[in-house]
C-alpha positions, 0 to 999 in steps of 0.5 A: 402907347400900343393898343395891342399890347395886352394880348401878348402880356397875357398870353406870355405871362400866363404861359410862364405861370403855367410853366411854374405850376406844371413843374411844382405839380410834376415834381410833387407827383414824383417826390419821395415825400409821402406824408401828404400822400392821397391829397392829390394825384397826377389826375388832379395836376391835369385837371388844374392845367386843363381848367386854367387854359380852358378859362384862359383861352375861352372864346369870350374872354379872348374875344374881349381881351383882343380888342384895342385897348390900353396895356393894364397896370401891374396891380390890375394885371396880377388881379386878372392872373390870379383869378385865372390861377384860381379857376382851378381846385388849386388856391394860392395865398397872396404871398405866393401869388406875389412871388409867383407874379414876380417870377413871371415878369422877370422871366417874360422881361428877359425874353423881351431884352433878348428878342432878336428883332420886334417882330420876333415877339410873336415867335416868343408868344408862339413858343408859349402857345406850343407849350400850353398846347402840350400841356392840355393835348389829352383834351381835345376841346381845350386844344381847339381853344388854344388853336382857335386863339392862336389863328386870331393872334396870327389875324391880328398881328401878322399884317403889322409893320415893323414900325408897329411891332417896334411900338409893341416892343417899347410898350412892353419895355416901358411896362417892365422898366420899374420890375428889377426883382432879383432872381437866384437863377439868373443871379447864378448864371451871371445874367443878372446884376446885383441890382436886378438889371440884366447883363445883355450879351455882346455876341451871338447871332445878328437879327434877320435882315442884318448884317454882322457889324464891323464893315462900313461900305461907302457908295457914290452918287451912283449906288456903286460901292466905291470904298470899305472900311472895317471897325472893331465891333465890340462883340463876337457876332455871327450871321442870322440864323433862319427864321422861324415860322409864324404859322399855326404849327411849325419850328419857331428856331428861337428859344425865347418863350420855351420852358426853362424848367424842363430838361429839354428846354433848359433857360437860355443863358447867352451872356458876355461871359463864356462861362455862363453859356449853358451847352449841355441838356442836364437839368439845371438845379438852379431853377428847383432853388428859385422856385422852392419858397414859392413851393413852400408858400403854395404848400402851406395853404390847403385848397379852398372854396371847393365842392363838398366831397371833392378833395383838393391838393396842396404843394409841398416841395423841397422842404429841407432847411439846407434848400431854403438857406440856399434859395435865400442866399442868392444875394449874400451880403448885398441883400440888405443894399437892394431889398431882396424879398425874404419870405417866411415859409411855414414848416410846421404842418400843425401851424399850416392846418391852423393857417388854412382853417382861419383862412377858410373863415375868409374865403368869400372875401378873398374870392372878391377882387380887390377895387381897381382903378376906374372900370380897367380890367373889371369886364374881363374879371366878370367874365372869368366868374362866369366861366 
């Protein structure tokens, strides 16, 4: 397995986590429900993003991450990302983090599947980094941290051969192979089957450096073309689009890795069925449905372990019974067959307050990372504690 896969996994999963958190925080800030007004503000949202990105791209942490090493297990990776999410005043309970991690992994897995060629994994990563840079554009110190990490990624990966990039992709596919979580956003767009596996397209532009399939050319011993023969390709392919920029800033061309929870960058839904291809820029309400349970779980816990006198915040969105039922009904009658995860979100405010009070009594225990197998990941976790 490739020893250079870990930084790409961390940056892309971290980017997907920031997309989800930013979407929740922005939506909450414009919500018409003011029952919990005053618990947090737009400044809190910016602080959360700055704290998480600042920790994620700190020099000591990224230097350790960029050292050649084996890819972590899902358990270790989730522990590291949990620490990252808790680098701010926000706190997630274990159920919220589990669901958040599943959404992150399935989104990145889909992007790796659709990656036109192995080298384009860098463009997916750069799309994530470009979006992260935009999140913290008002904080020059943090922007410089992102830029410095981006330069290190360019330096570390730009010289790799096509074979090494293929090994990176194979390692990622091995990492994802046992993850088949059903996501309603993907199911309803018909890019995921009821068993959790993706339905990949047999149409669209071919990768850079390749020809549209359907033609066989036969050459003689002198290298001269002597005959051509066509065959049905089984899909509707077009010529490759122009190559994206691999520099610090530029047009990446491909949309994989962009924020699928915003109006400007809707989710890529190219499938073999024409009816499921997105052609407009209208907001996708299915993204809200998928994040509904996550938002409500996050809203049932107040921020703990914050300095005295500092107000935390909670996220409490889309709390109607109709949306809850719609979000949970993505699989229909097949849920029992494929084991869709159903999460019981807390609705009662008094019960939520009591739950937060009880959780506060165990705050110190929750802050301790679970025991990892061997020493893998412990140095990174220790670094995050010191940041």
